[in-house]
N, C-alpha and C positions, 0 to 999 in steps of 0.2 A: 391412668392404667387402662380404663375402658377405651380412651381415644387411641392409645397405642395398639390395643387389640384390634380395633376397627381398621387401622392402617395396615396391619399385618394381614388381615383377611382380604384386603384389596390387592395384595401382591399377586402378580400372575403366577399361576401354578402352585400357589401356596396350599390350597385345599388338596390338590393331587399329591403333593409331597407329604402332607400330613396323613393322608389316607395310606400311602405306601409305608410310611414309618409305623403307623399304628398296626397295620396288618402283619408286618415283618418282625418288628421289635417285640410285639406282644405274643409271639408264637412260643408257648412254654416248652415245646419239644426241642428247641435249639438253644445253644448257649448264647449269651449276650453278644460275644464277638461275632459269631456266625450271623446273628440277626442284623447287626450293623453292617457287615460285609454285604449281605444280600440287599439291604436297603441302599447302600452306596452304589452297587451295580445297577439296581433298578433305576435309581435317579440318573445315573450316567446315560442309560439307554433313553430315558425320557428327554434328557437335555439334548442329546444328539439328534433326536427326531425333531425337537423344537428348533434347533439351529438349522437343520436341513429345510424345515418348512419356512423359516424366516428368509433363508437364502433364496429359496425358490420364489417366494413372493417378491423379493427384491429384483431377481432376474426377470420375472414376468413384467414388473413395472418398467424395467429398462429394455424389454423386448428381447432379452438374450436367453430366454429359457430354452429355445431351440434354434436361435439364429436364423430365422426365416423372415422374409420381407413382411409378411402379414403381422408377425409378432412385433416387428419394429414399428409398423404403422400404428398398431394399437398403443404401444408405449409412447409414440410421438403425440398421439391424441391425448394421452394421459398427462402430457407435459414434460416428458423426458427429453432433454437436449442431447445427452450422449447417444441416445438411440438414433439420432439423425446421422451422427458420424458413423455408427455401426452400419446403418442402412446404406449410406453412400459407399462404404467399403465393399459391402456385398454386391452392390450394383456393378462395381468395377471388377472384382475378382471372379464373380459368377457370370460375367458377361451378360447381364440383364439388358433389357431393351434400352434404346437410346433415349426414349421419352422418360423412363424411370431414372436414368442417370441425370437428365435435365431437372427432373423434379427434386432429386436428391441435392443437386447443386443449389437450387433455390432454398431448400431447407437448411443447408449449411450456411448460406449467407445470412439467413435470419438468425440462426444459432450463434454465429460469430458476432452479429450485431448485439445480441443479448449477453455476450460475455462468456460463452461456453468455449473453453480452451480446446476441447476435443473437436468441436466443429471448426475451430480455427485451424487446427492441425490438418484435418481432412480437407478443408478448403485449400490449404497450401498444397496438398497432394494433387488436387485437381488442377491447380495452376502449374505444377511441375510437369504433369503428364498431358494435360489437355483433355483427358478422359474421353478419348475417341471423338474429339470434335465438339464436346459440350462447351468448352471455353478455349480461348487462346492461351498458349503457354506464355508465362510471364515470369522470368527469373527474379526480377526485383520484388514483385509481389509475393511469389512463392517463398523466397528467402526470408523476408521479414515476418510473414505469417508463421512459417515453420519455426523460426527462432522464438517468436512470441509464445507459441504453443508448447514447444519442447522445454522452454525455460520453466514452465509450470509443472513439468513432469508428465505431461500427456504423452501416452504411447503413440497416439495418432500423429502428434507433432514430431516425435522422434522418427517415426517411420517416414514421414514426409521429408524430413531433413536428410535422411539417408538417401532417399531417391534423388533429392536435389543435388547432394554432393556427388552421387554417382553420375548424374547428367553432366556435371562439370568435367568428369574424367573422359567422357566420350568425345566423339568428333564434333567440333564446334562449327557452326555455320559461319563461313567467311564474311557474309554480308551483315552479321550481327556483331555488336560490340562485345568484347570479352568481359565476362562478369567475374569480378574479383571478390573473394571472401577474405576478410582481414582479421588479424588477432585482436584488433581493437573492439570488435563486437563483444558486448557483455556476456552473451551466451557462449561464444567461441572461446573466451578467455579461460573457461573452466578446463579446457583441454590443453592449454598451453603449457609447455615445459617451464620449469621454474625460471630458467634464464630469460624466457620471453615474457612470462607472466609478471615477474617482478625483477626487472633488470637492475643490476647494481649500478649505482650512480658512477659515471665515468670520472675517474680521478683527474684532477687538473694536471696538465703536463707542465713539468718544471724542468727547465734545462739548466744544467750547470756545466758550462763549457770551459775548456782550457784553451787559451788563445795561442798555445804553442804549436797547434796543428796547422799544416799548410792550407792555403786557401783552396787548392784543388781538392783536398780531402773534404773540406766543408761543402764544396760543390757536389761531390759524390753523395755525401750524407743527405744533402738537401734533395737530390734527385731520387733518393730511395725512400722518402717519406710516402706513406700510403693514404694519407687523408689531407684534405685542404687545411684542416685545423692544425695538424702537426707541422705541415709545411709553413704555415704562417707563424706558428709559435717559434719554430727553429729560426726562421729568418729574422724575426724581431729580436731574438736573443743574441744575434751576432753583433759585432761592433759596427759602427757607422762605416768604417773603411771597407769591411768585408761585404756589408749589405750593398754598398755602391758597386763593388766589383762583381757581385753575384746577382745583380738585379735582373739581368736578362735570363739567366738560368732559372731564377725563382719564378718569374712571370710565365715563362714557357711551361715549366713543370706544373704550376698552379692551373694553367689553362688546360693541360693534359688531364689532370685529376678531375677538373670540373666536367670535361668531356666524357670521361669514363664513368663518372657518377650518374650521368644522364641515362646511360644504358644499363646500369645495374638495377636489378629488381628491387622493389620496395620490400624491406625485411618484414613489414607488417602483413604482406600478402601471403596467404597459405600456398605452399607448394603442393604438387600432386601427392607426394608422400604424406604431407600433413592432412590432406583431404581424406586419403585412404585410412589414415590412422583414426581420425575422428569418426568416420563412418563405421569402422570396425568396432570401435568402442560402443557406439549406439546400438549396433546389431547385437553385440554381446549382452548389453543391458536388457534389451528386449527378450532375448532368448533365455537369459537367467531368470527374468521375471516370469516367463511362461513355465519354466521348470518348477518355480515356487507356487505359481497360481495359474492353474489350468483354466480358470474362469475369466481370465483377462480378455480384453478385446482381441480379435483374431488378426492383429496387425503382423504377427510373426508369420502368417501365411503369405505375406506379400512383401518379403524382403528381397532386394535384388542381388544378383551375383556381383561380387566385388573383388577385383584383383585376382581373378581366377578361382576364388573360393565361392562356390555356389551354395546358396541355401537349399537344402534338400526339398524337392517338390513334394506336394501332398496330393493324394487322390481327390477328385472332385467332391466326393461326399464329405470330405473333411471340413469344407467351408460351411456346411450346414449341420454338423454333428451337434447333438444335444449335450447339455452340460453334464448330465448324469441321469441314469434311469431311476424310476420311482422306487425301485427296491434297494438302491444303494444307500 
């Protein structure tokens, strides 16, 4: 019993709660219901202030109490890896000095090395944009880093991936190889329509032919097959006599189908409409999270215009706005 009482006394806020209950509940001038209601209201006020204080302490440790470079530097010194990503974003969006952008790039590489997904996402953004000459643009590196980060749910990774997809929709350098994004990528698969994400197994083609059709009709049917597999299956289902007479038609049509398939796009490669669709989904996810949580990293300040739908611009002071005033 004494041990339990000692444990209860060590609970944070326990003495304060006991004091409030004692002062309010023991007031003889009020009814018991009124005393309990007052005690509940007082405890709610105290709990709200404690939550605000805990939140402020966490944001200070992360450097996001006021989103200023000095705050991020302090948080980085205290060991916060996400603060590196926040600082790098501020360097870019607030047009800070080239040297600060280079310093942020080095901090991101170290954070990525130590497994911070937010640093990985922001590092991908630097490789997408080059960050005013801090590094060379590299689609392959940006793509893999952005997928790796976004797959963990990092908002920095999602922002970087949106910018990467948007760059694919722009004018491509004719001297560079075209970069293709495929549905086979594990992160991309989550956006795939059901028919692509889980394609139904193709049924085996079974031909039941009636040999009373003239051979010229079989030749027309053979020439109207749209795949090499169907062409081969139909030809092998014919009688030996018909195969011998239609051999030239079969081989020429098969060669034509093989030639056409060489120029057909790979169905696994994303089209421009697919790219826009995925980018818009990610933008909507970021914007929805900001509506729910105004304390999220300010990646929503740096979303590109996509397909004629521009993200509303913010005034310059919005990038450095504090999370809340002390009186809130």
